[in-house]
Structures are given as structure tokens and as C-alpha cells.
C-alpha positions in Angstrom: 91.4 134.6 56.8 91.4 131.8 59.4 90.7 128.2 58.4 87.2 127.4 59.8 87.0 123.9 58.2 86.7 121.0 60.6 89.8 118.9 61.3 90.4 116.1 58.8 88.7 112.8 59.4 90.6 110.1 61.2 88.1 107.3 60.9 89.8 103.9 60.9 93.2 105.3 61.8 95.4 103.7 64.4 94.5 105.2 67.8 97.4 107.1 69.4 96.0 110.3 70.7 92.6 110.7 72.4 90.7 113.7 73.7 88.4 113.3 76.6 85.5 115.6 77.5 83.6 116.1 80.8 80.6 118.0 79.6 79.0 120.5 82.0 76.5 123.4 81.7 79.1 126.1 82.5 82.4 124.4 81.5 83.5 121.4 79.6 86.6 119.8 81.0 89.1 118.6 78.5 92.1 116.2 78.6 94.5 114.7 76.1 95.7 111.1 76.4 98.2 108.8 74.7 97.6 105.1 74.1 101.3 104.4 74.4 101.6 105.7 78.0 97.9 105.2 79.0 98.2 108.6 80.7 96.3 111.8 80.2 96.8 115.4 81.1 94.4 118.2 81.6 93.9 120.9 79.0 92.2 124.2 79.5 88.5 123.7 80.0 86.2 125.3 77.5 83.5 127.7 78.6 80.1 127.0 77.4 78.2 129.6 75.4 74.6 129.9 76.7 75.0 126.3 78.0 76.0 125.1 74.6 79.4 123.8 73.4 81.9 126.4 72.1 82.3 124.8 68.7 85.1 127.1 67.4 87.2 126.4 70.5 86.6 122.7 70.1 87.6 122.9 66.4 90.9 124.7 67.4 91.6 122.0 70.0 91.0 119.1 67.6 93.0 120.8 64.9 96.0 121.2 67.3 96.0 117.7 68.8 94.7 115.7 65.8 93.1 112.9 67.9 92.0 109.6 66.4 89.3 109.1 69.1 87.1 111.3 71.2 85.8 110.2 74.6 82.8 111.7 76.3 81.9 111.1 80.0 78.4 109.8 80.4 76.7 110.3 83.8 74.3 107.6 85.0 71.7 108.1 87.6 68.0 107.8 88.3 68.0 111.4 89.4 66.3 113.7 86.8 69.0 116.4 86.8 71.8 113.8 86.1 69.6 112.1 83.4 69.3 115.4 81.6 73.2 115.7 81.7 73.4 112.1 80.3 71.1 113.1 77.5 73.2 116.2 76.8 76.4 114.1 76.9 75.0 111.6 74.4 73.9 114.5 72.1 77.3 116.2 72.5 79.0 112.9 71.5 76.8 112.6 68.4 77.5 116.2 67.5 81.2 115.7 67.8 81.1 112.7 65.5 78.8 114.4 63.0 80.9 117.6 62.9 84.4 116.2 62.9 84.0 112.6 61.6 86.3 111.3 64.4 85.3 108.1 66.1 83.5 109.1 69.4 82.8 106.9 72.4 80.7 107.4 75.5 82.1 106.1 78.7 80.5 105.9 82.2 82.1 108.8 84.1 81.3 107.4 87.5 81.1 110.7 89.4 84.5 111.8 88.2 83.9 115.5 88.9 83.3 114.6 92.6 86.5 112.4 92.5 88.5 115.2 90.9 87.3 117.7 93.6 88.2 115.2 96.4 91.7 114.7 94.8 92.3 118.4 94.9 91.2 118.7 98.5 93.4 115.7 99.5 96.4 117.3 97.8 95.9 120.6 99.5 95.8 122.4 96.1 93.1 125.0 95.4 91.6 124.5 92.0 89.1 126.5 90.1 85.9 124.9 88.7 87.3 124.7 85.1 90.5 123.0 86.5 88.4 120.5 88.4 86.4 119.8 85.3 89.5 119.2 83.2 90.9 116.9 86.0 87.6 115.0 85.7 88.2 114.7 82.0 91.7 113.2 82.8 90.0 110.6 85.0 87.5 109.8 82.2 90.3 109.6 79.5 92.6 107.5 81.7 89.7 105.1 82.4 89.2 104.6 78.7 92.9 104.3 78.0 93.3 101.5 80.6 90.3 99.6 79.0 91.8 100.2 75.6 95.2 98.8 76.7 93.5 95.7 78.3 91.6 95.1 75.0 94.8 95.5 72.9 96.8 93.2 75.1 94.2 90.4 74.7 94.2 90.9 70.9 98.0 90.7 70.8 98.5 87.7 73.0 100.5 85.0 71.2 98.8 81.9 70.0 99.7 78.7 71.9 102.5 76.9 70.2 101.6 73.6 68.7 104.0 70.8 69.2 105.1 69.3 65.9 105.5 65.6 65.7 108.8 64.7 64.3 108.6 62.4 61.4 111.4 59.8 61.5 
């Protein structure tokens, strides 16, 4: 009988592996990233089931990669259709955290799907919609990784050395 329990909680653990999601109505792009290299790579996109997340597929993905952090792209716009996706992304983020007890963060996705499509056109490579969605997830994940690295480097900067007065 397959194990259907959620992956174990990693709250408070050191962040090494992150999974990024680009939520869509038909597909959710997925990428895995490492804080050590600040690079991400695309994973197979997950097909939605009646415009809802495929939770069993997400459970398998999280069990395999054991991430310490989940990143969800959050679209921002005044347009109603994009606002609906923003609400869906926020709900998806809350559901991920509630189901898997893994720290989850929303990050402005800044039209990453369009950027991913443009990158494939510029490279001359033909990509399917799921591949473009996962490339968008790479862009989202790498954006978070760069910000994480900047934050870590400011936390680890050495304190200025104080000169000691020699007592003679």
C-alpha cells in the first residue's frame, strides 16, 4: 500500500532546497533550486485537475525533493483576470503550508511566464506550455534564491574590528 502521508515537516530547518511553483489554471510549473548555487532547474509541470492542484502529484514531488521552503509566484495587476490568479496563488500558498507544514512564501512573479516564452523564442527552441510554465517557475525560484543570498550575506558580514588600546 503506497504511503499517502504528507512529507515530514521542515519548519525551522536550514534552507538548502526550495521548490518554486508557477500556478496556472491548466498547468503548474515547478522548479527545484539550491541555496548553495542560487540556481534552479525545471521539473515536470503538474497538470491541474478541473483547475485545481493535483495534490497527490505535489505530495510525491515534495517527498522526493524534501524542500525546506516552498515559493509560489504571485501575479500583480489591476486587471480582474490576473487578480483572480493572484487570489488563487495566495490560496495555493496557504494550502501548501497547511497540508505539508513547510514554510511557504509568495514572491512577485513579474510576468515570468511571458519572460519564459520570450526566452524560448530567442533561443530558437520550441517548448510546450508545461515546459514554459516550469521555466517560469525557474525564474521565480532563482529570483527568490538571489534575494535569499543577498539577505544571508548581510547577516554574515563580519563586525568591524575594534582597535584595542595597548596598556603600557
